[in-house]
PDB file of N, CA, C and O in Angstrom:
ATOM      1  N   UNK A   1       0.841  -1.181   0.000  1.00  0.00           N
ATOM      2  CA  UNK A   1       0.000   0.000   0.000  1.00  0.00           C
ATOM      3  C   UNK A   1       0.889   1.249   0.000  1.00  0.00           C
ATOM      4  O   UNK A   1       1.863   1.319   0.749  1.00  0.00           O
ATOM      5  N   UNK A   2       0.556   2.216  -0.828  1.00  0.00           N
ATOM      6  CA  UNK A   2       1.352   3.442  -0.936  1.00  0.00           C
ATOM      7  C   UNK A   2       0.918   4.442   0.125  1.00  0.00           C
ATOM      8  O   UNK A   2      -0.260   4.539   0.471  1.00  0.00           O
ATOM      9  N   UNK A   3       1.908   5.188   0.636  1.00  0.00           N
ATOM     10  CA  UNK A   3       1.612   6.246   1.606  1.00  0.00           C
ATOM     11  C   UNK A   3       1.199   7.516   0.866  1.00  0.00           C
ATOM     12  O   UNK A   3       1.663   7.787  -0.242  1.00  0.00           O
ATOM     13  N   UNK A   4       0.331   8.277   1.492  1.00  0.00           N
ATOM     14  CA  UNK A   4      -0.071   9.564   0.927  1.00  0.00           C
ATOM     15  C   UNK A   4       1.081  10.552   1.096  1.00  0.00           C
ATOM     16  O   UNK A   4       1.683  10.638   2.166  1.00  0.00           O
ATOM     17  N   UNK A   5       1.374  11.281   0.050  1.00  0.00           N
ATOM     18  CA  UNK A   5       2.450  12.255   0.076  1.00  0.00           C
ATOM     19  C   UNK A   5       1.852  13.630   0.370  1.00  0.00           C
ATOM     20  O   UNK A   5       0.907  14.066  -0.287  1.00  0.00           O
ATOM     21  N   UNK A   6       2.407  14.283   1.341  1.00  0.00           N
ATOM     22  CA  UNK A   6       1.967  15.632   1.689  1.00  0.00           C
ATOM     23  C   UNK A   6       2.950  16.632   1.089  1.00  0.00           C
ATOM     24  O   UNK A   6       4.155  16.539   1.323  1.00  0.00           O
ATOM     25  N   UNK A   7       2.447  17.570   0.330  1.00  0.00           N
ATOM     26  CA  UNK A   7       3.278  18.551  -0.341  1.00  0.00           C
ATOM     27  C   UNK A   7       2.819  19.941   0.074  1.00  0.00           C
ATOM     28  O   UNK A   7       1.648  20.292  -0.074  1.00  0.00           O
ATOM     29  N   UNK A   8       3.757  20.728   0.596  1.00  0.00           N
ATOM     30  CA  UNK A   8       3.447  22.101   0.980  1.00  0.00           C
ATOM     31  C   UNK A   8       4.279  23.044   0.129  1.00  0.00           C
ATOM     32  O   UNK A   8       5.464  22.806  -0.101  1.00  0.00           O
ATOM     33  N   UNK A   9       3.659  24.104  -0.332  1.00  0.00           N
ATOM     34  CA  UNK A   9       4.381  25.114  -1.104  1.00  0.00           C
ATOM     35  C   UNK A   9       4.309  26.437  -0.367  1.00  0.00           C
ATOM     36  O   UNK A   9       3.333  26.732   0.324  1.00  0.00           O
ATOM     37  N   UNK A  10       5.355  27.225  -0.526  1.00  0.00           N
ATOM     38  CA  UNK A  10       5.398  28.551   0.084  1.00  0.00           C
ATOM     39  C   UNK A  10       5.776  29.557  -0.993  1.00  0.00           C
ATOM     40  O   UNK A  10       6.564  29.264  -1.892  1.00  0.00           O
ATOM     41  N   UNK A  11       5.211  30.722  -0.888  1.00  0.00           N
ATOM     42  CA  UNK A  11       5.533  31.796  -1.818  1.00  0.00           C
ATOM     43  C   UNK A  11       6.886  32.379  -1.429  1.00  0.00           C
ATOM     44  O   UNK A  11       7.123  32.683  -0.260  1.00  0.00           O
ATOM     45  N   UNK A  12       7.761  32.531  -2.396  1.00  0.00           N
ATOM     46  CA  UNK A  12       9.068  33.129  -2.153  1.00  0.00           C
ATOM     47  C   UNK A  12       9.041  34.542  -2.702  1.00  0.00           C
ATOM     48  O   UNK A  12       8.791  34.751  -3.889  1.00  0.00           O
ATOM     49  N   UNK A  13       9.296  35.501  -1.845  1.00  0.00           N
ATOM     50  CA  UNK A  13       9.304  36.889  -2.274  1.00  0.00           C
ATOM     51  C   UNK A  13      10.617  37.177  -2.990  1.00  0.00           C
ATOM     52  O   UNK A  13      11.645  36.583  -2.666  1.00  0.00           O
ATOM     53  N   UNK A  14      10.588  38.087  -3.963  1.00  0.00           N
ATOM     54  CA  UNK A  14      11.781  38.348  -4.751  1.00  0.00           C
ATOM     55  C   UNK A  14      12.760  39.307  -4.076  1.00  0.00           C
ATOM     56  O   UNK A  14      13.934  39.323  -4.446  1.00  0.00           O
ATOM     57  N   UNK A  15      12.325  40.102  -3.106  1.00  0.00           N
ATOM     58  CA  UNK A  15      13.234  41.054  -2.466  1.00  0.00           C
ATOM     59  C   UNK A  15      14.350  40.332  -1.709  1.00  0.00           C
ATOM     60  O   UNK A  15      15.519  40.621  -1.963  1.00  0.00           O
ATOM     61  N   UNK A  16      14.045  39.398  -0.785  1.00  0.00           N
ATOM     62  CA  UNK A  16      15.148  38.711  -0.114  1.00  0.00           C
ATOM     63  C   UNK A  16      15.998  37.889  -1.079  1.00  0.00           C
ATOM     64  O   UNK A  16      17.202  37.736  -0.872  1.00  0.00           O
ATOM     65  N   UNK A  17      15.379  37.360  -2.129  1.00  0.00           N
ATOM     66  CA  UNK A  17      16.126  36.580  -3.107  1.00  0.00           C
ATOM     67  C   UNK A  17      17.140  37.459  -3.838  1.00  0.00           C
ATOM     68  O   UNK A  17      18.296  37.069  -4.000  1.00  0.00           O
ATOM     69  N   UNK A  18      16.714  38.639  -4.278  1.00  0.00           N
ATOM     70  CA  UNK A  18      17.624  39.554  -4.971  1.00  0.00           C
ATOM     71  C   UNK A  18      18.737  40.048  -4.048  1.00  0.00           C
ATOM     72  O   UNK A  18      19.906  40.058  -4.433  1.00  0.00           O
ATOM     73  N   UNK A  19      18.376  40.459  -2.829  1.00  0.00           N
ATOM     74  CA  UNK A  19      19.389  40.955  -1.895  1.00  0.00           C
ATOM     75  C   UNK A  19      20.407  39.878  -1.545  1.00  0.00           C
ATOM     76  O   UNK A  19      21.606  40.153  -1.497  1.00  0.00           O
ATOM     77  N   UNK A  20      19.946  38.659  -1.303  1.00  0.00           N
ATOM     78  CA  UNK A  20      20.857  37.570  -0.959  1.00  0.00           C
ATOM     79  C   UNK A  20      21.783  37.249  -2.124  1.00  0.00           C
ATOM     80  O   UNK A  20      22.971  36.993  -1.924  1.00  0.00           O
ATOM     81  N   UNK A  21      21.243  37.261  -3.342  1.00  0.00           N
ATOM     82  CA  UNK A  21      22.086  36.978  -4.503  1.00  0.00           C
ATOM     83  C   UNK A  21      23.152  38.056  -4.679  1.00  0.00           C
ATOM     84  O   UNK A  21      24.306  37.735  -4.966  1.00  0.00           O
ATOM     85  N   UNK A  22      22.786  39.329  -4.512  1.00  0.00           N
ATOM     86  CA  UNK A  22      23.761  40.415  -4.651  1.00  0.00           C
ATOM     87  C   UNK A  22      24.787  40.376  -3.521  1.00  0.00           C
ATOM     88  O   UNK A  22      25.951  40.712  -3.739  1.00  0.00           O
ATOM     89  N   UNK A  23      24.376  39.973  -2.315  1.00  0.00           N
ATOM     90  CA  UNK A  23      25.329  39.825  -1.213  1.00  0.00           C
ATOM     91  C   UNK A  23      26.278  38.670  -1.486  1.00  0.00           C
ATOM     92  O   UNK A  23      27.469  38.758  -1.187  1.00  0.00           O
ATOM     93  N   UNK A  24      25.758  37.588  -2.052  1.00  0.00           N
ATOM     94  CA  UNK A  24      26.605  36.441  -2.390  1.00  0.00           C
ATOM     95  C   UNK A  24      27.654  36.835  -3.435  1.00  0.00           C
ATOM     96  O   UNK A  24      28.780  36.337  -3.404  1.00  0.00           O
ATOM     97  N   UNK A  25      27.287  37.721  -4.352  1.00  0.00           N
ATOM     98  CA  UNK A  25      28.223  38.216  -5.367  1.00  0.00           C
ATOM     99  C   UNK A  25      29.193  39.240  -4.790  1.00  0.00           C
ATOM    100  O   UNK A  25      30.132  39.649  -5.473  1.00  0.00           O
ATOM    101  N   UNK A  26      28.981  39.663  -3.541  1.00  0.00           N
ATOM    102  CA  UNK A  26      29.794  40.683  -2.866  1.00  0.00           C
ATOM    103  C   UNK A  26      29.811  41.985  -3.661  1.00  0.00           C
ATOM    104  O   UNK A  26      30.844  42.642  -3.795  1.00  0.00           O
ATOM    105  N   UNK A  27      28.648  42.335  -4.179  1.00  0.00           N
ATOM    106  CA  UNK A  27      28.512  43.537  -4.984  1.00  0.00           C
ATOM    107  C   UNK A  27      28.749  44.800  -4.163  1.00  0.00           C
ATOM    108  O   UNK A  27      29.357  45.751  -4.654  1.00  0.00           O
ATOM    109  N   UNK A  28      28.270  44.818  -2.910  1.00  0.00           N
ATOM    110  CA  UNK A  28      28.456  46.006  -2.062  1.00  0.00           C
ATOM    111  C   UNK A  28      29.936  46.255  -1.791  1.00  0.00           C
ATOM    112  O   UNK A  28      30.385  47.401  -1.826  1.00  0.00           O
ATOM    113  N   UNK A  29      30.696  45.201  -1.523  1.00  0.00           N
ATOM    114  CA  UNK A  29      32.131  45.340  -1.261  1.00  0.00           C
ATOM    115  C   UNK A  29      32.848  45.859  -2.505  1.00  0.00           C
ATOM    116  O   UNK A  29      33.726  46.716  -2.413  1.00  0.00           O
ATOM    117  N   UNK A  30      32.464  45.331  -3.667  1.00  0.00           N
ATOM    118  CA  UNK A  30      33.064  45.767  -4.928  1.00  0.00           C
ATOM    119  C   UNK A  30      32.773  47.239  -5.191  1.00  0.00           C
ATOM    120  O   UNK A  30      33.665  47.989  -5.590  1.00  0.00           O
ATOM    121  N   UNK A  31      31.519  47.660  -4.967  1.00  0.00           N
ATOM    122  CA  UNK A  31      31.164  49.063  -5.171  1.00  0.00           C
ATOM    123  C   UNK A  31      31.878  49.966  -4.179  1.00  0.00           C
ATOM    124  O   UNK A  31      32.337  51.048  -4.546  1.00  0.00           O
ATOM    125  N   UNK A  32      31.976  49.534  -2.924  1.00  0.00           N
ATOM    126  CA  UNK A  32      32.681  50.347  -1.922  1.00  0.00           C
ATOM    127  C   UNK A  32      34.157  50.497  -2.268  1.00  0.00           C
ATOM    128  O   UNK A  32      34.776  51.511  -1.948  1.00  0.00           O
ATOM    129  N   UNK A  33      34.710  49.495  -2.917  1.00  0.00           N
ATOM    130  CA  UNK A  33      36.130  49.529  -3.279  1.00  0.00           C
ATOM    131  C   UNK A  33      36.396  50.541  -4.392  1.00  0.00           C
ATOM    132  O   UNK A  33      37.427  51.214  -4.382  1.00  0.00           O
ATOM    133  N   UNK A  34      35.464  50.654  -5.362  1.00  0.00           N
ATOM    134  CA  UNK A  34      35.715  51.478  -6.542  1.00  0.00           C
ATOM    135  C   UNK A  34      34.943  52.800  -6.575  1.00  0.00           C
ATOM    136  O   UNK A  34      35.208  53.634  -7.441  1.00  0.00           O
ATOM    137  N   UNK A  35      34.008  53.013  -5.666  1.00  0.00           N
ATOM    138  CA  UNK A  35      33.257  54.276  -5.635  1.00  0.00           C
ATOM    139  C   UNK A  35      33.716  55.065  -4.413  1.00  0.00           C
ATOM    140  O   UNK A  35      33.389  54.704  -3.282  1.00  0.00           O
ATOM    141  N   UNK A  36      34.465  56.133  -4.632  1.00  0.00           N
ATOM    142  CA  UNK A  36      34.968  56.901  -3.483  1.00  0.00           C
ATOM    143  C   UNK A  36      33.854  57.708  -2.804  1.00  0.00           C
ATOM    144  O   UNK A  36      32.943  58.212  -3.460  1.00  0.00           O
ATOM    145  N   UNK A  37      33.951  57.816  -1.491  1.00  0.00           N
ATOM    146  CA  UNK A  37      33.008  58.644  -0.726  1.00  0.00           C
ATOM    147  C   UNK A  37      33.810  59.578   0.165  1.00  0.00           C
ATOM    148  O   UNK A  37      34.989  59.345   0.432  1.00  0.00           O
ATOM    149  N   UNK A  38      33.162  60.626   0.615  1.00  0.00           N
ATOM    150  CA  UNK A  38      33.850  61.538   1.524  1.00  0.00           C
ATOM    151  C   UNK A  38      33.827  60.959   2.938  1.00  0.00           C
ATOM    152  O   UNK A  38      33.050  60.046   3.216  1.00  0.00           O
ATOM    153  N   UNK A  39      34.647  61.464   3.810  1.00  0.00           N
ATOM    154  CA  UNK A  39      34.819  60.893   5.137  1.00  0.00           C
ATOM    155  C   UNK A  39      33.702  61.178   6.120  1.00  0.00           C
ATOM    156  O   UNK A  39      33.692  60.596   7.205  1.00  0.00           O
ATOM    157  N   UNK A  40      32.770  62.038   5.792  1.00  0.00           N
ATOM    158  CA  UNK A  40      31.703  62.396   6.726  1.00  0.00           C
ATOM    159  C   UNK A  40      30.464  61.517   6.583  1.00  0.00           C
ATOM    160  O   UNK A  40      29.477  61.717   7.292  1.00  0.00           O
ATOM    161  N   UNK A  41      30.508  60.563   5.690  1.00  0.00           N
ATOM    162  CA  UNK A  41      29.343  59.709   5.456  1.00  0.00           C
ATOM    163  C   UNK A  41      29.106  58.783   6.644  1.00  0.00           C
ATOM    164  O   UNK A  41      30.043  58.181   7.170  1.00  0.00           O
ATOM    165  N   UNK A  42      27.835  58.673   7.066  1.00  0.00           N
ATOM    166  CA  UNK A  42      27.464  57.787   8.173  1.00  0.00           C
ATOM    167  C   UNK A  42      26.351  56.867   7.704  1.00  0.00           C
ATOM    168  O   UNK A  42      25.679  57.155   6.714  1.00  0.00           O
ATOM    169  N   UNK A  43      26.154  55.770   8.405  1.00  0.00           N
ATOM    170  CA  UNK A  43      25.065  54.851   8.071  1.00  0.00           C
ATOM    171  C   UNK A  43      25.509  53.820   7.057  1.00  0.00           C
ATOM    172  O   UNK A  43      26.628  53.309   7.117  1.00  0.00           O
ATOM    173  N   UNK A  44      24.612  53.516   6.117  1.00  0.00           N
ATOM    174  CA  UNK A  44      24.914  52.519   5.094  1.00  0.00           C
ATOM    175  C   UNK A  44      26.054  52.983   4.199  1.00  0.00           C
ATOM    176  O   UNK A  44      26.184  54.170   3.899  1.00  0.00           O
ATOM    177  N   UNK A  45      26.874  52.030   3.781  1.00  0.00           N
ATOM    178  CA  UNK A  45      27.926  52.367   2.821  1.00  0.00           C
ATOM    179  C   UNK A  45      27.283  52.592   1.456  1.00  0.00           C
ATOM    180  O   UNK A  45      26.117  52.261   1.245  1.00  0.00           O
ATOM    181  N   UNK A  46      28.052  53.153   0.539  1.00  0.00           N
ATOM    182  CA  UNK A  46      27.514  53.382  -0.809  1.00  0.00           C
ATOM    183  C   UNK A  46      27.142  52.063  -1.479  1.00  0.00           C
ATOM    184  O   UNK A  46      26.160  51.995  -2.219  1.00  0.00           O
ATOM    185  N   UNK A  47      27.925  51.016  -1.221  1.00  0.00           N
ATOM    186  CA  UNK A  47      27.622  49.712  -1.798  1.00  0.00           C
ATOM    187  C   UNK A  47      26.310  49.146  -1.276  1.00  0.00           C
ATOM    188  O   UNK A  47      25.498  48.643  -2.052  1.00  0.00           O
ATOM    189  N   UNK A  48      26.097  49.226   0.039  1.00  0.00           N
ATOM    190  CA  UNK A  48      24.855  48.724   0.634  1.00  0.00           C
ATOM    191  C   UNK A  48      23.656  49.535   0.163  1.00  0.00           C
ATOM    192  O   UNK A  48      22.599  48.982  -0.140  1.00  0.00           O
ATOM    193  N   UNK A  49      23.832  50.842   0.106  1.00  0.00           N
ATOM    194  CA  UNK A  49      22.754  51.711  -0.363  1.00  0.00           C
ATOM    195  C   UNK A  49      22.413  51.409  -1.824  1.00  0.00           C
ATOM    196  O   UNK A  49      21.244  51.426  -2.210  1.00  0.00           O
ATOM    197  N   UNK A  50      23.433  51.135  -2.629  1.00  0.00           N
ATOM    198  CA  UNK A  50      23.212  50.802  -4.026  1.00  0.00           C
ATOM    199  C   UNK A  50      22.462  49.480  -4.162  1.00  0.00           C
ATOM    200  O   UNK A  50      21.626  49.341  -5.055  1.00  0.00           O
ATOM    201  N   UNK A  51      22.746  48.500  -3.290  1.00  0.00           N
ATOM    202  CA  UNK A  51      22.023  47.227  -3.332  1.00  0.00           C
ATOM    203  C   UNK A  51      20.535  47.438  -3.079  1.00  0.00           C
ATOM    204  O   UNK A  51      19.694  46.856  -3.764  1.00  0.00           O
ATOM    205  N   UNK A  52      20.215  48.266  -2.102  1.00  0.00           N
ATOM    206  CA  UNK A  52      18.809  48.535  -1.791  1.00  0.00           C
ATOM    207  C   UNK A  52      18.140  49.248  -2.966  1.00  0.00           C
ATOM    208  O   UNK A  52      17.027  48.901  -3.359  1.00  0.00           O
ATOM    209  N   UNK A  53      18.826  50.243  -3.520  1.00  0.00           N
ATOM    210  CA  UNK A  53      18.280  50.988  -4.655  1.00  0.00           C
ATOM    211  C   UNK A  53      18.106  50.080  -5.866  1.00  0.00           C
ATOM    212  O   UNK A  53      17.070  50.130  -6.529  1.00  0.00           O
ATOM    213  N   UNK A  54      19.112  49.245  -6.165  1.00  0.00           N
ATOM    214  CA  UNK A  54      19.038  48.345  -7.304  1.00  0.00           C
ATOM    215  C   UNK A  54      17.916  47.327  -7.141  1.00  0.00           C
ATOM    216  O   UNK A  54      17.231  46.997  -8.109  1.00  0.00           O
ATOM    217  N   UNK A  55      17.724  46.829  -5.924  1.00  0.00           N
ATOM    218  CA  UNK A  55      16.611  45.911  -5.660  1.00  0.00           C
ATOM    219  C   UNK A  55      15.283  46.602  -5.936  1.00  0.00           C
ATOM    220  O   UNK A  55      14.388  46.011  -6.541  1.00  0.00           O
ATOM    221  N   UNK A  56      15.150  47.846  -5.498  1.00  0.00           N
ATOM    222  CA  UNK A  56      13.923  48.605  -5.755  1.00  0.00           C
ATOM    223  C   UNK A  56      13.681  48.768  -7.254  1.00  0.00           C
ATOM    224  O   UNK A  56      12.557  48.592  -7.725  1.00  0.00           O
ATOM    225  N   UNK A  57      14.726  49.103  -7.999  1.00  0.00           N
ATOM    226  CA  UNK A  57      14.588  49.291  -9.438  1.00  0.00           C
ATOM    227  C   UNK A  57      14.190  47.980 -10.110  1.00  0.00           C
ATOM    228  O   UNK A  57      13.333  47.976 -10.994  1.00  0.00           O
ATOM    229  N   UNK A  58      14.799  46.871  -9.704  1.00  0.00           N
ATOM    230  CA  UNK A  58      14.501  45.582 -10.324  1.00  0.00           C
ATOM    231  C   UNK A  58      13.072  45.119 -10.039  1.00  0.00           C
ATOM    232  O   UNK A  58      12.417  44.571 -10.925  1.00  0.00           O
ATOM    233  N   UNK A  59      12.578  45.330  -8.813  1.00  0.00           N
ATOM    234  CA  UNK A  59      11.216  44.880  -8.535  1.00  0.00           C
ATOM    235  C   UNK A  59      10.180  45.861  -9.057  1.00  0.00           C
ATOM    236  O   UNK A  59       9.016  45.491  -9.219  1.00  0.00           O
ATOM    237  N   UNK A  60      10.570  47.099  -9.325  1.00  0.00           N
ATOM    238  CA  UNK A  60       9.636  48.071  -9.893  1.00  0.00           C
ATOM    239  C   UNK A  60       9.393  47.799 -11.366  1.00  0.00           C
ATOM    240  O   UNK A  60       8.379  48.230 -11.915  1.00  0.00           O
ATOM    241  N   UNK A  61      10.291  47.103 -12.001  1.00  0.00           N
ATOM    242  CA  UNK A  61      10.172  46.818 -13.422  1.00  0.00           C
ATOM    243  C   UNK A  61       9.068  45.840 -13.740  1.00  0.00           C
ATOM    244  O   UNK A  61       8.574  45.810 -14.868  1.00  0.00           O
ATOM    245  N   UNK A  62       8.672  45.043 -12.777  1.00  0.00           N
ATOM    246  CA  UNK A  62       7.596  44.087 -13.016  1.00  0.00           C
ATOM    247  C   UNK A  62       6.452  44.413 -12.073  1.00  0.00           C
ATOM    248  O   UNK A  62       6.658  44.864 -10.946  1.00  0.00           O
ATOM    249  N   UNK A  63       5.273  44.183 -12.546  1.00  0.00           N
ATOM    250  CA  UNK A  63       4.110  44.425 -11.716  1.00  0.00           C
ATOM    251  C   UNK A  63       3.133  43.288 -11.950  1.00  0.00           C
ATOM    252  O   UNK A  63       2.807  42.969 -13.093  1.00  0.00           O
ATOM    253  N   UNK A  64       2.671  42.681 -10.879  1.00  0.00           N
ATOM    254  CA  UNK A  64       1.803  41.525 -11.027  1.00  0.00           C
ATOM    255  C   UNK A  64       0.390  41.915 -11.471  1.00  0.00           C
ATOM    256  O   UNK A  64      -0.391  41.044 -11.854  1.00  0.00           O
ATOM    257  N   UNK A  65       0.044  43.218 -11.427  1.00  0.00           N
ATOM    258  CA  UNK A  65      -1.294  43.602 -11.860  1.00  0.00           C
ATOM    259  C   UNK A  65      -1.341  43.967 -13.344  1.00  0.00           C
ATOM    260  O   UNK A  65      -2.426  44.160 -13.893  1.00  0.00           O
ATOM    261  N   UNK A  66      -0.181  44.066 -14.003  1.00  0.00           N
ATOM    262  CA  UNK A  66      -0.173  44.330 -15.428  1.00  0.00           C
ATOM    263  C   UNK A  66      -0.173  43.009 -16.176  1.00  0.00           C
ATOM    264  O   UNK A  66       0.599  42.110 -15.842  1.00  0.00           O
ATOM    265  N   UNK A  67      -1.019  42.881 -17.173  1.00  0.00           N
ATOM    266  CA  UNK A  67      -1.057  41.618 -17.908  1.00  0.00           C
ATOM    267  C   UNK A  67       0.203  41.427 -18.728  1.00  0.00           C
ATOM    268  O   UNK A  67       0.685  42.367 -19.360  1.00  0.00           O
ATOM    269  N   UNK A  68       0.726  40.246 -18.723  1.00  0.00           N
ATOM    270  CA  UNK A  68       1.901  39.920 -19.515  1.00  0.00           C
ATOM    271  C   UNK A  68       1.495  39.155 -20.747  1.00  0.00           C
ATOM    272  O   UNK A  68       0.313  38.881 -20.956  1.00  0.00           O
ATOM    273  N   UNK A  69       2.471  38.806 -21.567  1.00  0.00           N
ATOM    274  CA  UNK A  69       2.154  38.027 -22.754  1.00  0.00           C
ATOM    275  C   UNK A  69       1.568  36.682 -22.364  1.00  0.00           C
ATOM    276  O   UNK A  69       2.083  36.010 -21.469  1.00  0.00           O
ATOM    277  N   UNK A  70       0.533  36.303 -23.007  1.00  0.00           N
ATOM    278  CA  UNK A  70      -0.110  35.027 -22.732  1.00  0.00           C
ATOM    279  C   UNK A  70      -0.691  34.478 -24.014  1.00  0.00           C
ATOM    280  O   UNK A  70      -0.375  34.965 -25.099  1.00  0.00           O
ATOM    281  N   UNK A  71      -1.533  33.476 -23.904  1.00  0.00           N
ATOM    282  CA  UNK A  71      -2.139  32.911 -25.110  1.00  0.00           C
ATOM    283  C   UNK A  71      -2.943  33.970 -25.862  1.00  0.00           C
ATOM    284  O   UNK A  71      -3.815  34.625 -25.291  1.00  0.00           O
ATOM    285  N   UNK A  72      -2.643  34.124 -27.126  1.00  0.00           N
ATOM    286  CA  UNK A  72      -3.373  35.084 -27.948  1.00  0.00           C
ATOM    287  C   UNK A  72      -2.915  36.518 -27.787  1.00  0.00           C
ATOM    288  O   UNK A  72      -3.511  37.417 -28.379  1.00  0.00           O
ATOM    289  N   UNK A  73      -1.874  36.760 -27.005  1.00  0.00           N
ATOM    290  CA  UNK A  73      -1.386  38.131 -26.808  1.00  0.00           C
ATOM    291  C   UNK A  73      -0.067  38.311 -27.536  1.00  0.00           C
ATOM    292  O   UNK A  73       0.729  37.378 -27.641  1.00  0.00           O
ATOM    293  N   UNK A  74       0.153  39.492 -28.026  1.00  0.00           N
ATOM    294  CA  UNK A  74       1.388  39.802 -28.727  1.00  0.00           C
ATOM    295  C   UNK A  74       2.514  40.033 -27.722  1.00  0.00           C
ATOM    296  O   UNK A  74       2.289  40.610 -26.658  1.00  0.00           O
ATOM    297  N   UNK A  75       3.701  39.594 -28.049  1.00  0.00           N
ATOM    298  CA  UNK A  75       4.868  39.832 -27.194  1.00  0.00           C
ATOM    299  C   UNK A  75       5.251  41.309 -27.200  1.00  0.00           C
ATOM    300  O   UNK A  75       5.971  41.761 -26.310  1.00  0.00           O
ATOM    301  N   UNK A  76       4.777  42.071 -28.194  1.00  0.00           N
ATOM    302  CA  UNK A  76       5.230  43.449 -28.348  1.00  0.00           C
ATOM    303  C   UNK A  76       4.237  44.465 -27.808  1.00  0.00           C
ATOM    304  O   UNK A  76       4.356  45.649 -28.121  1.00  0.00           O
ATOM    305  N   UNK A  77       3.259  44.046 -27.008  1.00  0.00           N
ATOM    306  CA  UNK A  77       2.298  45.028 -26.490  1.00  0.00           C
ATOM    307  C   UNK A  77       3.013  45.984 -25.538  1.00  0.00           C
ATOM    308  O   UNK A  77       3.999  45.617 -24.898  1.00  0.00           O
ATOM    309  N   UNK A  78       2.518  47.185 -25.455  1.00  0.00           N
ATOM    310  CA  UNK A  78       3.132  48.194 -24.605  1.00  0.00           C
ATOM    311  C   UNK A  78       2.229  48.432 -23.398  1.00  0.00           C
ATOM    312  O   UNK A  78       1.033  48.663 -23.574  1.00  0.00           O
ATOM    313  N   UNK A  79       2.777  48.381 -22.145  1.00  0.00           N
ATOM    314  CA  UNK A  79       1.944  48.559 -20.947  1.00  0.00           C
ATOM    315  C   UNK A  79       1.165  49.866 -20.925  1.00  0.00           C
ATOM    316  O   UNK A  79       0.052  49.902 -20.399  1.00  0.00           O
ATOM    317  N   UNK A  80       1.719  50.945 -21.482  1.00  0.00           N
ATOM    318  CA  UNK A  80       1.015  52.229 -21.468  1.00  0.00           C
ATOM    319  C   UNK A  80      -0.267  52.137 -22.287  1.00  0.00           C
ATOM    320  O   UNK A  80      -1.286  52.721 -21.919  1.00  0.00           O
ATOM    321  N   UNK A  81      -0.218  51.407 -23.391  1.00  0.00           N
ATOM    322  CA  UNK A  81      -1.398  51.242 -24.223  1.00  0.00           C
ATOM    323  C   UNK A  81      -2.440  50.387 -23.515  1.00  0.00           C
ATOM    324  O   UNK A  81      -3.639  50.627 -23.651  1.00  0.00           O
ATOM    325  N   UNK A  82      -1.988  49.393 -22.761  1.00  0.00           N
ATOM    326  CA  UNK A  82      -2.908  48.520 -22.039  1.00  0.00           C
ATOM    327  C   UNK A  82      -3.624  49.300 -20.949  1.00  0.00           C
ATOM    328  O   UNK A  82      -4.829  49.135 -20.756  1.00  0.00           O
ATOM    329  N   UNK A  83      -2.886  50.158 -20.226  1.00  0.00           N
ATOM    330  CA  UNK A  83      -3.475  50.918 -19.121  1.00  0.00           C
ATOM    331  C   UNK A  83      -4.448  51.975 -19.609  1.00  0.00           C
ATOM    332  O   UNK A  83      -5.543  52.106 -19.062  1.00  0.00           O
ATOM    333  N   UNK A  84      -4.065  52.736 -20.634  1.00  0.00           N
ATOM    334  CA  UNK A  84      -4.881  53.875 -21.037  1.00  0.00           C
ATOM    335  C   UNK A  84      -5.885  53.521 -22.124  1.00  0.00           C
ATOM    336  O   UNK A  84      -6.926  54.166 -22.252  1.00  0.00           O
ATOM    337  N   UNK A  85      -5.569  52.494 -22.904  1.00  0.00           N
ATOM    338  CA  UNK A  85      -6.442  52.130 -23.993  1.00  0.00           C
ATOM    339  C   UNK A  85      -6.304  53.070 -25.189  1.00  0.00           C
ATOM    340  O   UNK A  85      -6.984  52.890 -26.199  1.00  0.00           O
ATOM    341  N   UNK A  86      -5.446  54.052 -25.084  1.00  0.00           N
ATOM    342  CA  UNK A  86      -5.266  55.015 -26.153  1.00  0.00           C
ATOM    343  C   UNK A  86      -3.997  54.744 -26.946  1.00  0.00           C
ATOM    344  O   UNK A  86      -3.399  53.673 -26.836  1.00  0.00           O
ATOM    345  N   UNK A  87      -3.596  55.720 -27.743  1.00  0.00           N
ATOM    346  CA  UNK A  87      -2.375  55.538 -28.537  1.00  0.00           C
ATOM    347  C   UNK A  87      -1.156  55.471 -27.624  1.00  0.00           C
ATOM    348  O   UNK A  87      -1.159  55.999 -26.512  1.00  0.00           O
ATOM    349  N   UNK A  88      -0.138  54.823 -28.112  1.00  0.00           N
ATOM    350  CA  UNK A  88       1.109  54.676 -27.369  1.00  0.00           C
ATOM    351  C   UNK A  88       1.802  56.030 -27.276  1.00  0.00           C
ATOM    352  O   UNK A  88       2.128  56.609 -28.312  1.00  0.00           O
ATOM    353  N   UNK A  89       2.045  56.564 -26.060  1.00  0.00           N
ATOM    354  CA  UNK A  89       2.666  57.881 -25.942  1.00  0.00           C
ATOM    355  C   UNK A  89       4.122  57.887 -26.379  1.00  0.00           C
ATOM    356  O   UNK A  89       4.686  58.955 -26.617  1.00  0.00           O
ATOM    357  N   UNK A  90       4.747  56.713 -26.491  1.00  0.00           N
ATOM    358  CA  UNK A  90       6.157  56.650 -26.864  1.00  0.00           C
ATOM    359  C   UNK A  90       6.356  56.351 -28.341  1.00  0.00           C
ATOM    360  O   UNK A  90       7.493  56.269 -28.807  1.00  0.00           O
ATOM    361  N   UNK A  91       5.275  56.188 -29.078  1.00  0.00           N
ATOM    362  CA  UNK A  91       5.360  55.950 -30.507  1.00  0.00           C
ATOM    363  C   UNK A  91       5.816  54.555 -30.870  1.00  0.00           C
ATOM    364  O   UNK A  91       6.330  54.343 -31.968  1.00  0.00           O
ATOM    365  N   UNK A  92       5.642  53.604 -29.977  1.00  0.00           N
ATOM    366  CA  UNK A  92       6.054  52.214 -30.228  1.00  0.00           C
ATOM    367  C   UNK A  92       4.851  51.387 -30.636  1.00  0.00           C
ATOM    368  O   UNK A  92       4.410  50.513 -29.891  1.00  0.00           O
ATOM    369  N   UNK A  93       4.325  51.657 -31.806  1.00  0.00           N
ATOM    370  CA  UNK A  93       3.165  50.896 -32.267  1.00  0.00           C
ATOM    371  C   UNK A  93       3.629  49.505 -32.669  1.00  0.00           C
ATOM    372  O   UNK A  93       4.433  49.350 -33.589  1.00  0.00           O
ATOM    373  N   UNK A  94       3.121  48.504 -31.979  1.00  0.00           N
ATOM    374  CA  UNK A  94       3.586  47.165 -32.284  1.00  0.00           C
ATOM    375  C   UNK A  94       2.510  46.230 -32.211  1.00  0.00           C
ATOM    376  O   UNK A  94       2.712  45.038 -32.439  1.00  0.00           O
TER     377      UNK A  94
END
């Protein structure tokens, strides 16, 4: 007789994943080494601050409420056209 298999899934957020990956790459140390700062700076280093900013930029690029390409959808649709329903303000008719 086979045993029942219990499977649990958890949602993984992308913020800790991105920060951990950039820390593993030692990106903050590399940036601190090559980006000079003045001596009066307190708090986060420029490298650490850049990691937080870069994470924000990367997660801002995707939005789960905007429809992505799917069955019957063109890969070249522009989000501005989807939101407004009007002409593309950037002139990217696709």
